[in-house]
C-alpha positions in Angstrom: 0.1 0.1 0.0 1.5 3.3 -1.0 1.8 6.3 1.3 0.0 9.3 -0.1 0.5 11.8 2.6 3.5 11.7 5.2 3.7 14.4 7.7 6.9 14.4 9.7 7.6 16.6 12.8 5.5 19.6 12.2 5.5 22.5 14.8 2.9 25.3 14.3 2.7 28.3 16.4 0.0 31.0 16.8 2.1 33.9 18.0 3.7 32.7 21.2 1.3 29.7 21.6 2.9 26.4 20.4 -0.3 24.7 19.0 1.2 21.5 17.3 4.2 19.9 18.8 6.4 17.5 16.8 3.3 15.8 15.0 4.1 13.0 12.5 1.6 10.6 10.8 0.8 9.0 7.4 -2.1 8.2 5.4 -1.9 5.3 2.8 -3.7 5.2 -0.5 -7.3 3.9 -0.1 -7.5 4.3 3.7 -9.8 6.3 6.0 -7.4 7.7 8.8 -8.9 9.7 11.6 -7.5 12.3 14.0 -9.5 12.3 17.2 -9.1 14.6 20.3 -10.9 16.9 22.5 -11.9 20.4 21.4 -8.8 22.6 21.2 -6.5 19.6 20.7 -5.1 20.9 17.5 -7.0 18.7 15.1 -8.2 21.4 12.7 -4.7 23.2 13.0 -3.0 20.0 11.6 -5.4 19.9 8.5 -5.0 23.6 7.9 -1.2 23.1 7.9 -1.4 20.2 5.5 -3.6 22.2 3.1 -1.4 25.2 3.2 -3.4 27.6 5.2 -0.9 27.6 8.0 2.9 27.0 8.0 5.0 24.7 10.0 8.3 25.9 11.5 9.9 22.5 11.1 9.6 19.2 9.4 7.9 18.3 6.0 4.6 17.4 4.4 4.9 15.1 1.4 1.7 14.6 -0.6 1.8 12.2 -3.6 5.7 12.3 -3.6 5.8 16.1 -3.6 6.8 18.3 -0.8 4.2 20.9 0.0 6.3 23.3 1.9 5.5 26.8 0.7 2.9 25.6 -1.9 0.0 28.0 -2.0 -3.3 26.5 -0.9 -5.0 26.8 -4.3 -2.1 24.9 -5.9 -2.4 22.2 -3.1 -6.0 21.7 -4.3 -4.8 21.5 -7.8 -2.4 18.8 -6.8 -5.3 16.6 -5.6 -5.9 17.5 -2.1 -9.2 18.9 -1.0 -10.4 20.0 2.4 -13.9 20.3 3.5 -13.5 22.9 6.3 -14.9 23.1 9.7 -18.4 24.9 9.7 -19.0 23.9 5.9 -18.3 27.5 4.6 -20.5 27.0 1.6 -21.3 30.0 -0.5 -24.6 31.1 1.1 -25.7 33.4 -1.6 -25.1 31.0 -4.4 -27.3 28.2 -5.5 -26.3 24.5 -4.9 -25.2 24.1 -8.5 -23.1 27.3 -8.5 -21.3 26.1 -5.3 -20.5 22.9 -7.0 -19.1 24.8 -10.1 -16.8 26.6 -7.8 -15.4 23.4 -6.4 -14.2 22.6 -10.0 -12.0 25.7 -10.6 -8.9 23.7 -10.9 -10.6 21.2 -13.5 -11.0 21.6 -17.2 -14.6 22.9 -18.2 -15.2 19.6 -19.9 -15.2 17.9 -16.5 -17.6 20.2 -14.8 -20.9 18.8 -16.0 -20.0 15.0 -15.6 -18.7 16.0 -12.2 -21.8 17.6 -11.3 -23.8 14.6 -12.4 -21.5 12.2 -10.2 -22.3 14.5 -7.1 -26.0 14.4 -7.7 -25.9 10.7 -8.0 -24.0 10.4 -4.7 -26.3 13.2 -3.1 -29.8 12.9 -4.6 -30.9 15.5 -2.1 -28.6 18.1 -3.7 -30.1 17.4 -7.1 -33.5 18.1 -5.7 -32.2 21.3 -4.3 -29.9 22.3 -7.3 -31.4 25.8 -7.9 -31.8 26.6 -4.3 -29.8 29.3 -2.4 -27.2 27.3 -0.2 -28.1 29.7 2.7 -31.5 28.3 2.9 -30.4 24.6 3.1 -30.5 22.6 6.4 -27.1 22.0 8.2 -27.0 18.4 7.0 -27.6 19.5 3.4 -25.0 22.2 3.7 -22.6 19.6 4.9 -23.4 17.3 1.8 -22.9 20.4 -0.3 -19.6 21.1 1.2 -18.5 17.5 0.5 -19.9 17.5 -2.9 -18.1 20.7 -3.8 -14.8 19.2 -2.5 -15.5 16.1 -4.6 -15.7 18.4 -7.8 -11.9 18.8 -7.7 -11.3 15.0 -8.1 -9.2 14.8 -5.0 -6.6 12.1 -4.6 -7.2 12.8 -0.7 -10.3 14.2 0.8 -9.8 15.9 4.3 -12.9 16.2 6.2 -12.9 18.6 9.2 -15.6 17.9 11.8 -18.3 16.8 9.4 -20.7 15.8 12.2 -20.5 19.2 14.2 -23.8 20.7 14.9 -25.9 18.0 13.3 -28.7 15.9 14.7 -27.8 12.3 15.3 -29.9 11.0 12.4 -27.8 13.3 10.0 -24.6 12.3 11.7 -25.4 8.8 10.8 -26.4 9.8 7.2 -23.0 11.7 6.8 -20.9 8.8 8.2 -22.8 6.4 5.7 -21.7 8.8 2.9 -18.1 8.6 4.2 -18.2 4.8 4.0 -19.7 5.0 0.6 -16.9 7.4 -0.7 -14.4 5.0 0.9 -15.9 1.9 -0.7 -15.6 3.9 -4.2 -11.9 4.4 -3.7 -11.7 7.7 -2.0 -8.8 8.2 0.4 -9.9 10.2 3.5 -8.4 12.0 6.3 -11.1 12.7 9.0 -10.9 15.0 11.8 -13.7 14.5 14.3 -14.7 15.1 17.9 -17.2 12.2 17.6 -14.6 9.7 18.4 -17.1 6.6 18.4 -18.3 7.4 14.9 -14.8 8.2 13.5 -13.1 5.1 14.9 -16.0 2.9 13.6 -15.4 3.9 9.9 -11.5 4.3 10.2 -8.8 2.0 9.1 -6.4 3.7 11.5 -6.5 6.5 14.1 -4.3 8.9 15.9 -5.1 10.6 19.1 -4.1 14.3 19.6 -3.9 15.8 23.2 -2.9 19.5 23.5 -1.0 19.5 20.1 0.8 16.2 20.4 0.0 12.7 19.1 -0.2 10.5 22.3 -1.3 7.1 20.8 -2.2 5.6 17.5 -3.7 2.2 16.2 -6.1 0.7 14.1 -9.7 2.0 14.5 -10.8 -1.3 16.2 -7.8 -1.2 18.6 -8.6 2.3 19.6 -12.3 1.6 20.1 -11.4 -1.3 22.3 -8.7 0.6 24.5 -9.9 1.3 28.0 -7.9 4.7 28.0 -9.6 5.8 24.8 -13.1 4.6 26.1 -12.5 6.5 29.4 -11.3 9.7 27.7 -13.5 9.9 24.5 -16.2 7.4 24.4 -17.8 7.9 27.8 -16.8 4.5 28.8 
């Protein structure tokens, strides 16, 4: 199994605050890997560093054989790495279809229509709402739209930042079913999630972040069974 993302010894600061401390991990082709941890552990900061929105003082981030150091975020997307940001961040004044078109800005125009057709097949709800303004969608529909928009760039790696945040339990289940389907269809996924139970249930492997450091790692099954993880994150 080839490694598509290798993060080594990244250290990220917000001013004087040392937010990420020597974090290293990897994602192999075809895997779902999850980063779990409490609120404020640094999970989103790690994703934002991988996608070029933040810069590490040390170490390296190698994606698909190329070092991403100093690469602008839009060029990172063009290389095949797409991030669905925390809080969804859809374009609220635009229609569903216009949002999807925005996701394809790195692709040739000939790929836009087939890409939208693929997204509608995966998310029939979006097809029903295609002319609707995104700001009027429910939270679950906005999450589907944010995921669909990221898929429009045909990513080699899809990074999901807190996809279940703020959603009702029934919608959380739907979103995780979609994550499983994407994985089955061959999408490699790096998932950041506070809902450790849901994340570890779908993940091949997981890393646990505490105050900016990785404190343990293992397969999803191993971490779900770990007494420490149960106590700290699963209410066990």
